[in-house]
N, C-alpha and C positions, 0 to 999 in steps of 0.2 A: 145471711150470706155475706154481707159486708164485713161481719166480725171474723169469719173464717179467712177472708182475703187479707185482713188486717194482721190476723195471727201468722199467716204464712209469710207475709212480707216482713214482719218484725222478727222472725225466727231466721237468723242468718246462719247458714251452715258453711262458714268460711274455713280457711286454714288457720291453725294455731301459730304462734310465734316460732315455736320450735321446728314445725314442719317447713316453714318459710325459710328459716336459717339453714336447715339441712339441704333444701333445694338449691339455695344460693351457693352453699358450699360445693355441692356436687356440680353446679354450673361453672364455678370458678376453677376447679380441678380440670374438667374437661377443656375448658378454654386454654388453661396453661399448657396442657398436653398438646393441643392443636397448635398453639403459637410457637411452642418449642420445635415443632416439626416443620414450620414454614421455611426457615432458613436452610435446612437440610433438603427440602423439596426444591427450593430455588437454585441451589448448588448443583443438585442433580440434573435440573432442567438445563442450566447453563453448560454443564459438562457435556451432555447429550447433544445439545444444539452445536456447540463448538466442534465436537467430534464429526457430526453431520456435515457442517460447513467445511471442515477440513477435508473430508472425503470427496466432496463435490469439487473444491478447489484443486485437489490432487487429480482428480478425473479429467477436469477442464484443462489442466496443465499438460497431462500426458496427451490428451487429444490435439492440443495446440502444437506440441512438439512434433507429433506424428505428422500433422498437417504441414508444418514448416519443413520437415526433413524428408518426407517421403518423395518429394519432386526435386530434391537436391541433387546437384552433380558437383564433381571436383571438390569433395568433402576433405577437409584437413583438420585434424586436432591441433589446437593451439599449444605453444610451448608450456604454458601454465598448467595443462591437463584439465582445464575447466572450460575452456572456450572451443567453439567449432567455427571454422570459416567454411563457407560453401556458396555455390551458385545456385540460386533459386530458378530452375529452369521454367517454372510455370509463369513467372512474371519477368524473367530475363534480367535479374539484378543479383549482385554480390550482397551477401549478408554475413553477419557474425552473431553468434549465440553465445552469450556468457553470463556469469553471475557478478552483479555489482559488488565490489570490495567493501563498501561501507553497509549497505543494507541487506546484502545476501540475495536480493531479489533477482530472478532471471530476466535478462534484458535481451532484446533483439536490436541489432544495429544493421540498417539497410542502406546500401550505397546506391543512391538513385541519381541519375543524370537529369538534373533540372536546369532549364534556361542555359546560361552561360557556363554553368558547371559541366554541362554536357561536352562542350569542347575540351575541357580540361579534366581535372579530377572530378569524380562524382561527389555529391553532397551526402553527408552521413546523416540519417535520421535515426535517432534512438528512442526507443520506447519499451515499456514492459511487455513481456510476452503474453501475460494474462492481464487484462485491463483492471482498473480499480472496480469497475462496475461488476465484474465477475468474482471479486475478492472481498474479504472483510478486513476492517481496519487493524484487528489484532492478529491476523494470520498472514504468513508469507511463504512462498515456495522457494526452495533452493536445491541444489544438488552438490555432490562432492566431487564427481569426476565425470568427464565426457571424453570418449575415445572413438575412433574409426578405424575398422579393419574389414577388408573384403568389401561387402555391401552392407554392413551392419554398424549403426551408431549404437554405442553403449552409453547409457547414462546410469551412472551408479549413485544409489542412495537418494533418489528423488524424494524430498520429504517436505511436509508442511509443518512449520514452526510457529510458536507464539511470539509475538514481538516483545512481550513483557519479560520473557525468560532470557533477555540478552542474546547469548549464542543460540539458545532456543533449543529445547528438548523436543523431538519430534512428536507431533500430535498423531500423524499417520505417515506411512511412507511406502514406497515401492523399492525394494532392494535393488533390482536391476530392470532397467526398461531397455528392451531392444527394439531398434526401428530399422526396418529393411529400407534401404535407399534405393529408389528405382528411377530416379530421374535422369535425363539425358540432356546435354547441352544442345541447344538447337542446331540442327544440321548434322548431328552425329548418327542418329539412327536411321533405319532404312525405311 
């Protein structure tokens, strides 16, 4: 019985050198195909993620514009065709909505009476319409034209652009955004 066990142990049924080389060759070919697809998959992931972030940023900006302008009264389009001046009746302050000349980002300037400024001219506080927390570093929102007629504010070509593209090709856009202005100045309504 010991002889049988010894014989079985000594009879090795392993792979030949040729079989091992063929297996290694197949493994290398499959690995190179997979490795070649990784950059393409990564680029597709980045593109889909950027598009989703752009859609979210555009939606957030449109909601912020609606919130800012829905309660507005005394709306006037600026001479530049891009800015809007209005009275925010929900907070009782004057405000200006415009795009920054350098960055193209939508800005909000609010004229608030603070301290001694209340007696004279109000202090201007300028901020981005959409905060950095709601945005991504490589995307920004801008628009081409803002106008006001009747009770409608029209924002033309509200778009999300990539910062790396200079002027920036739009990642996503809303060709025309209409916002109905329903605000009244305190003491106007019945």
